[in-house]
C-alpha positions in Angstrom: 0.0 -0.1 0.0 1.7 3.2 -1.1 1.3 6.3 1.1 0.6 9.3 -1.3 1.9 11.8 1.1 5.3 10.1 1.5 5.6 9.7 -2.3 4.6 13.2 -2.9 7.4 14.6 -0.5 10.0 12.3 -2.0 9.0 13.2 -5.6 9.2 16.9 -4.7 12.6 16.4 -3.1 13.8 14.7 -6.4 12.5 17.7 -8.5 14.5 20.0 -6.3 17.6 18.0 -6.6 17.4 17.7 -10.4 16.7 21.2 -11.8 14.4 21.3 -14.8 13.2 17.8 -14.4 9.4 17.6 -14.3 7.9 14.8 -12.1 4.2 14.2 -11.9 2.4 11.9 -9.4 -1.2 10.8 -10.0 -3.2 8.7 -7.5 -6.5 7.2 -9.0 -7.0 4.5 -6.2 -10.7 4.4 -4.8 -11.7 7.5 -7.0 -9.1 9.7 -5.2 -8.0 11.6 -8.2 -5.2 13.5 -6.5 -2.3 14.7 -8.4 0.9 16.9 -8.1 3.3 18.2 -10.7 6.8 19.3 -9.5 9.5 21.0 -11.7 12.1 23.7 -10.4 14.2 25.6 -12.9 16.3 26.7 -9.9 16.8 23.3 -8.5 18.4 23.4 -4.9 18.4 27.2 -4.9 14.6 26.9 -4.8 14.9 24.1 -2.2 16.7 26.6 0.1 13.9 29.2 -0.6 11.2 26.5 0.3 12.9 25.5 3.6 13.4 29.3 4.6 9.8 30.3 3.5 8.5 30.8 7.0 11.8 32.3 8.3 13.5 35.7 7.9 16.4 35.7 5.7 19.2 38.2 6.6 20.2 38.5 2.9 17.8 38.2 -0.1 20.2 36.5 -2.7 20.5 32.8 -2.2 24.1 31.8 -2.8 24.5 29.1 -5.3 27.6 27.4 -6.8 28.2 24.4 -8.9 31.2 22.8 -10.3 32.4 19.4 -12.0 35.7 17.9 -10.9 36.9 14.4 -11.6 33.4 13.3 -12.8 32.0 14.6 -9.6 29.2 17.1 -9.8 28.8 19.4 -6.9 26.1 21.9 -6.1 25.8 23.9 -3.0 23.0 26.4 -2.2 22.8 28.4 1.0 21.1 31.3 2.8 21.2 32.7 6.4 18.2 33.4 8.3 17.7 35.4 11.8 17.2 32.2 13.6 19.5 30.1 15.7 19.2 26.7 14.1 21.4 25.3 11.4 19.6 23.4 8.8 22.2 21.5 6.5 20.9 18.8 4.2 23.4 16.8 2.2 22.7 14.4 -0.7 24.7 12.0 -2.9 23.1 10.7 -6.1 19.7 11.9 -4.9 20.0 10.0 -1.5 19.6 12.1 1.5 22.8 11.3 3.6 21.3 12.0 6.9 24.6 11.1 8.8 26.6 13.6 6.5 29.9 12.4 5.2 32.9 13.7 3.3 30.9 16.1 1.2 29.4 17.7 4.2 32.7 17.7 6.0 34.3 19.5 2.9 31.6 22.2 3.1 31.9 22.8 6.9 35.7 23.1 6.7 35.5 25.6 3.7 32.7 27.7 5.2 34.7 28.3 8.6 37.9 29.1 6.8 36.3 31.5 4.2 34.2 33.4 6.8 37.2 33.6 9.1 39.5 34.8 6.4 37.1 37.6 5.3 36.5 38.5 8.9 40.2 39.1 9.4 40.7 40.9 6.0 37.7 43.0 6.4 38.7 44.0 10.1 35.5 42.4 11.6 37.8 40.4 13.7 41.0 42.2 15.3 44.3 40.4 15.7 43.8 39.6 19.4 40.2 38.2 18.8 39.7 34.4 18.8 38.6 32.9 15.4 35.0 32.1 14.9 34.0 28.4 15.7 32.3 26.2 13.0 29.2 26.6 15.1 29.3 30.4 15.0 29.6 30.3 11.2 26.7 28.0 10.8 24.1 29.7 13.1 21.0 30.5 11.2 22.4 28.8 8.1 20.1 26.7 5.7 22.2 24.9 3.1 21.7 22.0 0.6 24.8 20.1 -0.5 24.3 17.8 -3.4 27.0 15.6 -5.1 26.5 13.3 -8.1 29.3 10.7 -7.9 30.1 7.9 -10.3 30.9 5.4 -7.7 29.7 6.4 -4.2 30.9 4.5 -1.1 28.5 4.6 1.9 29.4 4.0 5.4 27.3 2.5 8.3 24.4 0.1 8.3 21.9 2.6 6.9 24.1 3.8 4.1 23.3 7.4 4.8 26.9 8.6 5.3 29.1 9.4 2.2 32.6 7.9 2.8 34.5 8.7 -0.5 37.6 10.6 0.9 38.4 12.4 -2.3 35.1 14.3 -2.1 36.1 16.2 1.0 38.9 18.0 -1.0 36.8 18.6 -4.1 34.0 20.2 -2.1 36.3 22.3 0.1 38.3 23.7 -2.9 35.1 24.7 -4.8 33.4 26.3 -1.7 36.7 28.0 -0.8 37.0 29.6 -4.1 33.4 30.3 -5.0 32.3 31.6 -1.6 35.4 33.8 -1.3 34.6 35.3 -4.7 30.9 35.9 -3.7 31.7 37.6 -0.4 34.2 39.8 -2.2 31.6 40.8 -4.8 28.7 41.2 -2.5 30.1 43.3 0.5 26.6 44.0 1.9 25.7 40.4 2.1 29.1 39.5 3.5 28.5 42.3 6.2 25.1 40.7 7.3 26.6 37.2 7.3 29.8 38.3 9.3 27.6 40.3 11.9 25.3 37.3 12.4 28.5 34.9 13.1 30.2 37.5 15.3 27.0 37.9 17.4 26.7 34.2 17.6 30.4 34.0 18.9 29.7 36.6 21.6 26.7 34.9 22.7 28.6 31.6 23.0 31.4 33.4 24.9 28.9 35.0 27.2 27.2 31.7 27.9 30.6 30.0 28.7 31.4 32.9 31.1 28.1 32.7 32.9 28.6 28.9 33.3 32.1 29.4 34.8 30.7 32.0 37.2 27.9 29.4 38.4 30.6 26.7 38.8 32.8 29.0 40.9 29.9 30.1 43.2 28.9 26.4 43.6 32.4 25.0 44.3 
């Protein structure tokens, strides 16, 4: 017995992950006559917009980069909102890699590095300031990472963690280059993102000091 709602969500996800592909779903069981038709020219860019639709983005433009290296196609799309949650979803060959893996690792490493480099260069962080942590750089971030790999290797029993070691470097170098260029070319967006990350860092530091104070009082 097929669950129409489960199929509909999966088909919508597949349409987001394969831009320009139209997928239609029709249910004629028991006179239901339900149908849905999905096609997204913007692909994962529209996916990010969909996830953020009830949130307040801190910059209008959704950042999107794609590249092809060693027969591996990589697409990354991201946008920050004013919330505190990070929503990072990764896929390999249209499979949702719930546990992340090497593609997500490459993205996280590059994001932290690019934001810290820009913060130092733009004087958002002074020499004596600590670097922003990965957590600071991802607060309020919605991102989709999608790779298409000719020979994917998955880890774990559930096969939802990508294990190909070469993917880390490929994703990392692409995001490093493309995101650095984007921030340089869009200083207003860069400023909004940096302010968000620095505010997350200050809040984290304040919480740490408050915890230490409580421990001292109790000891």
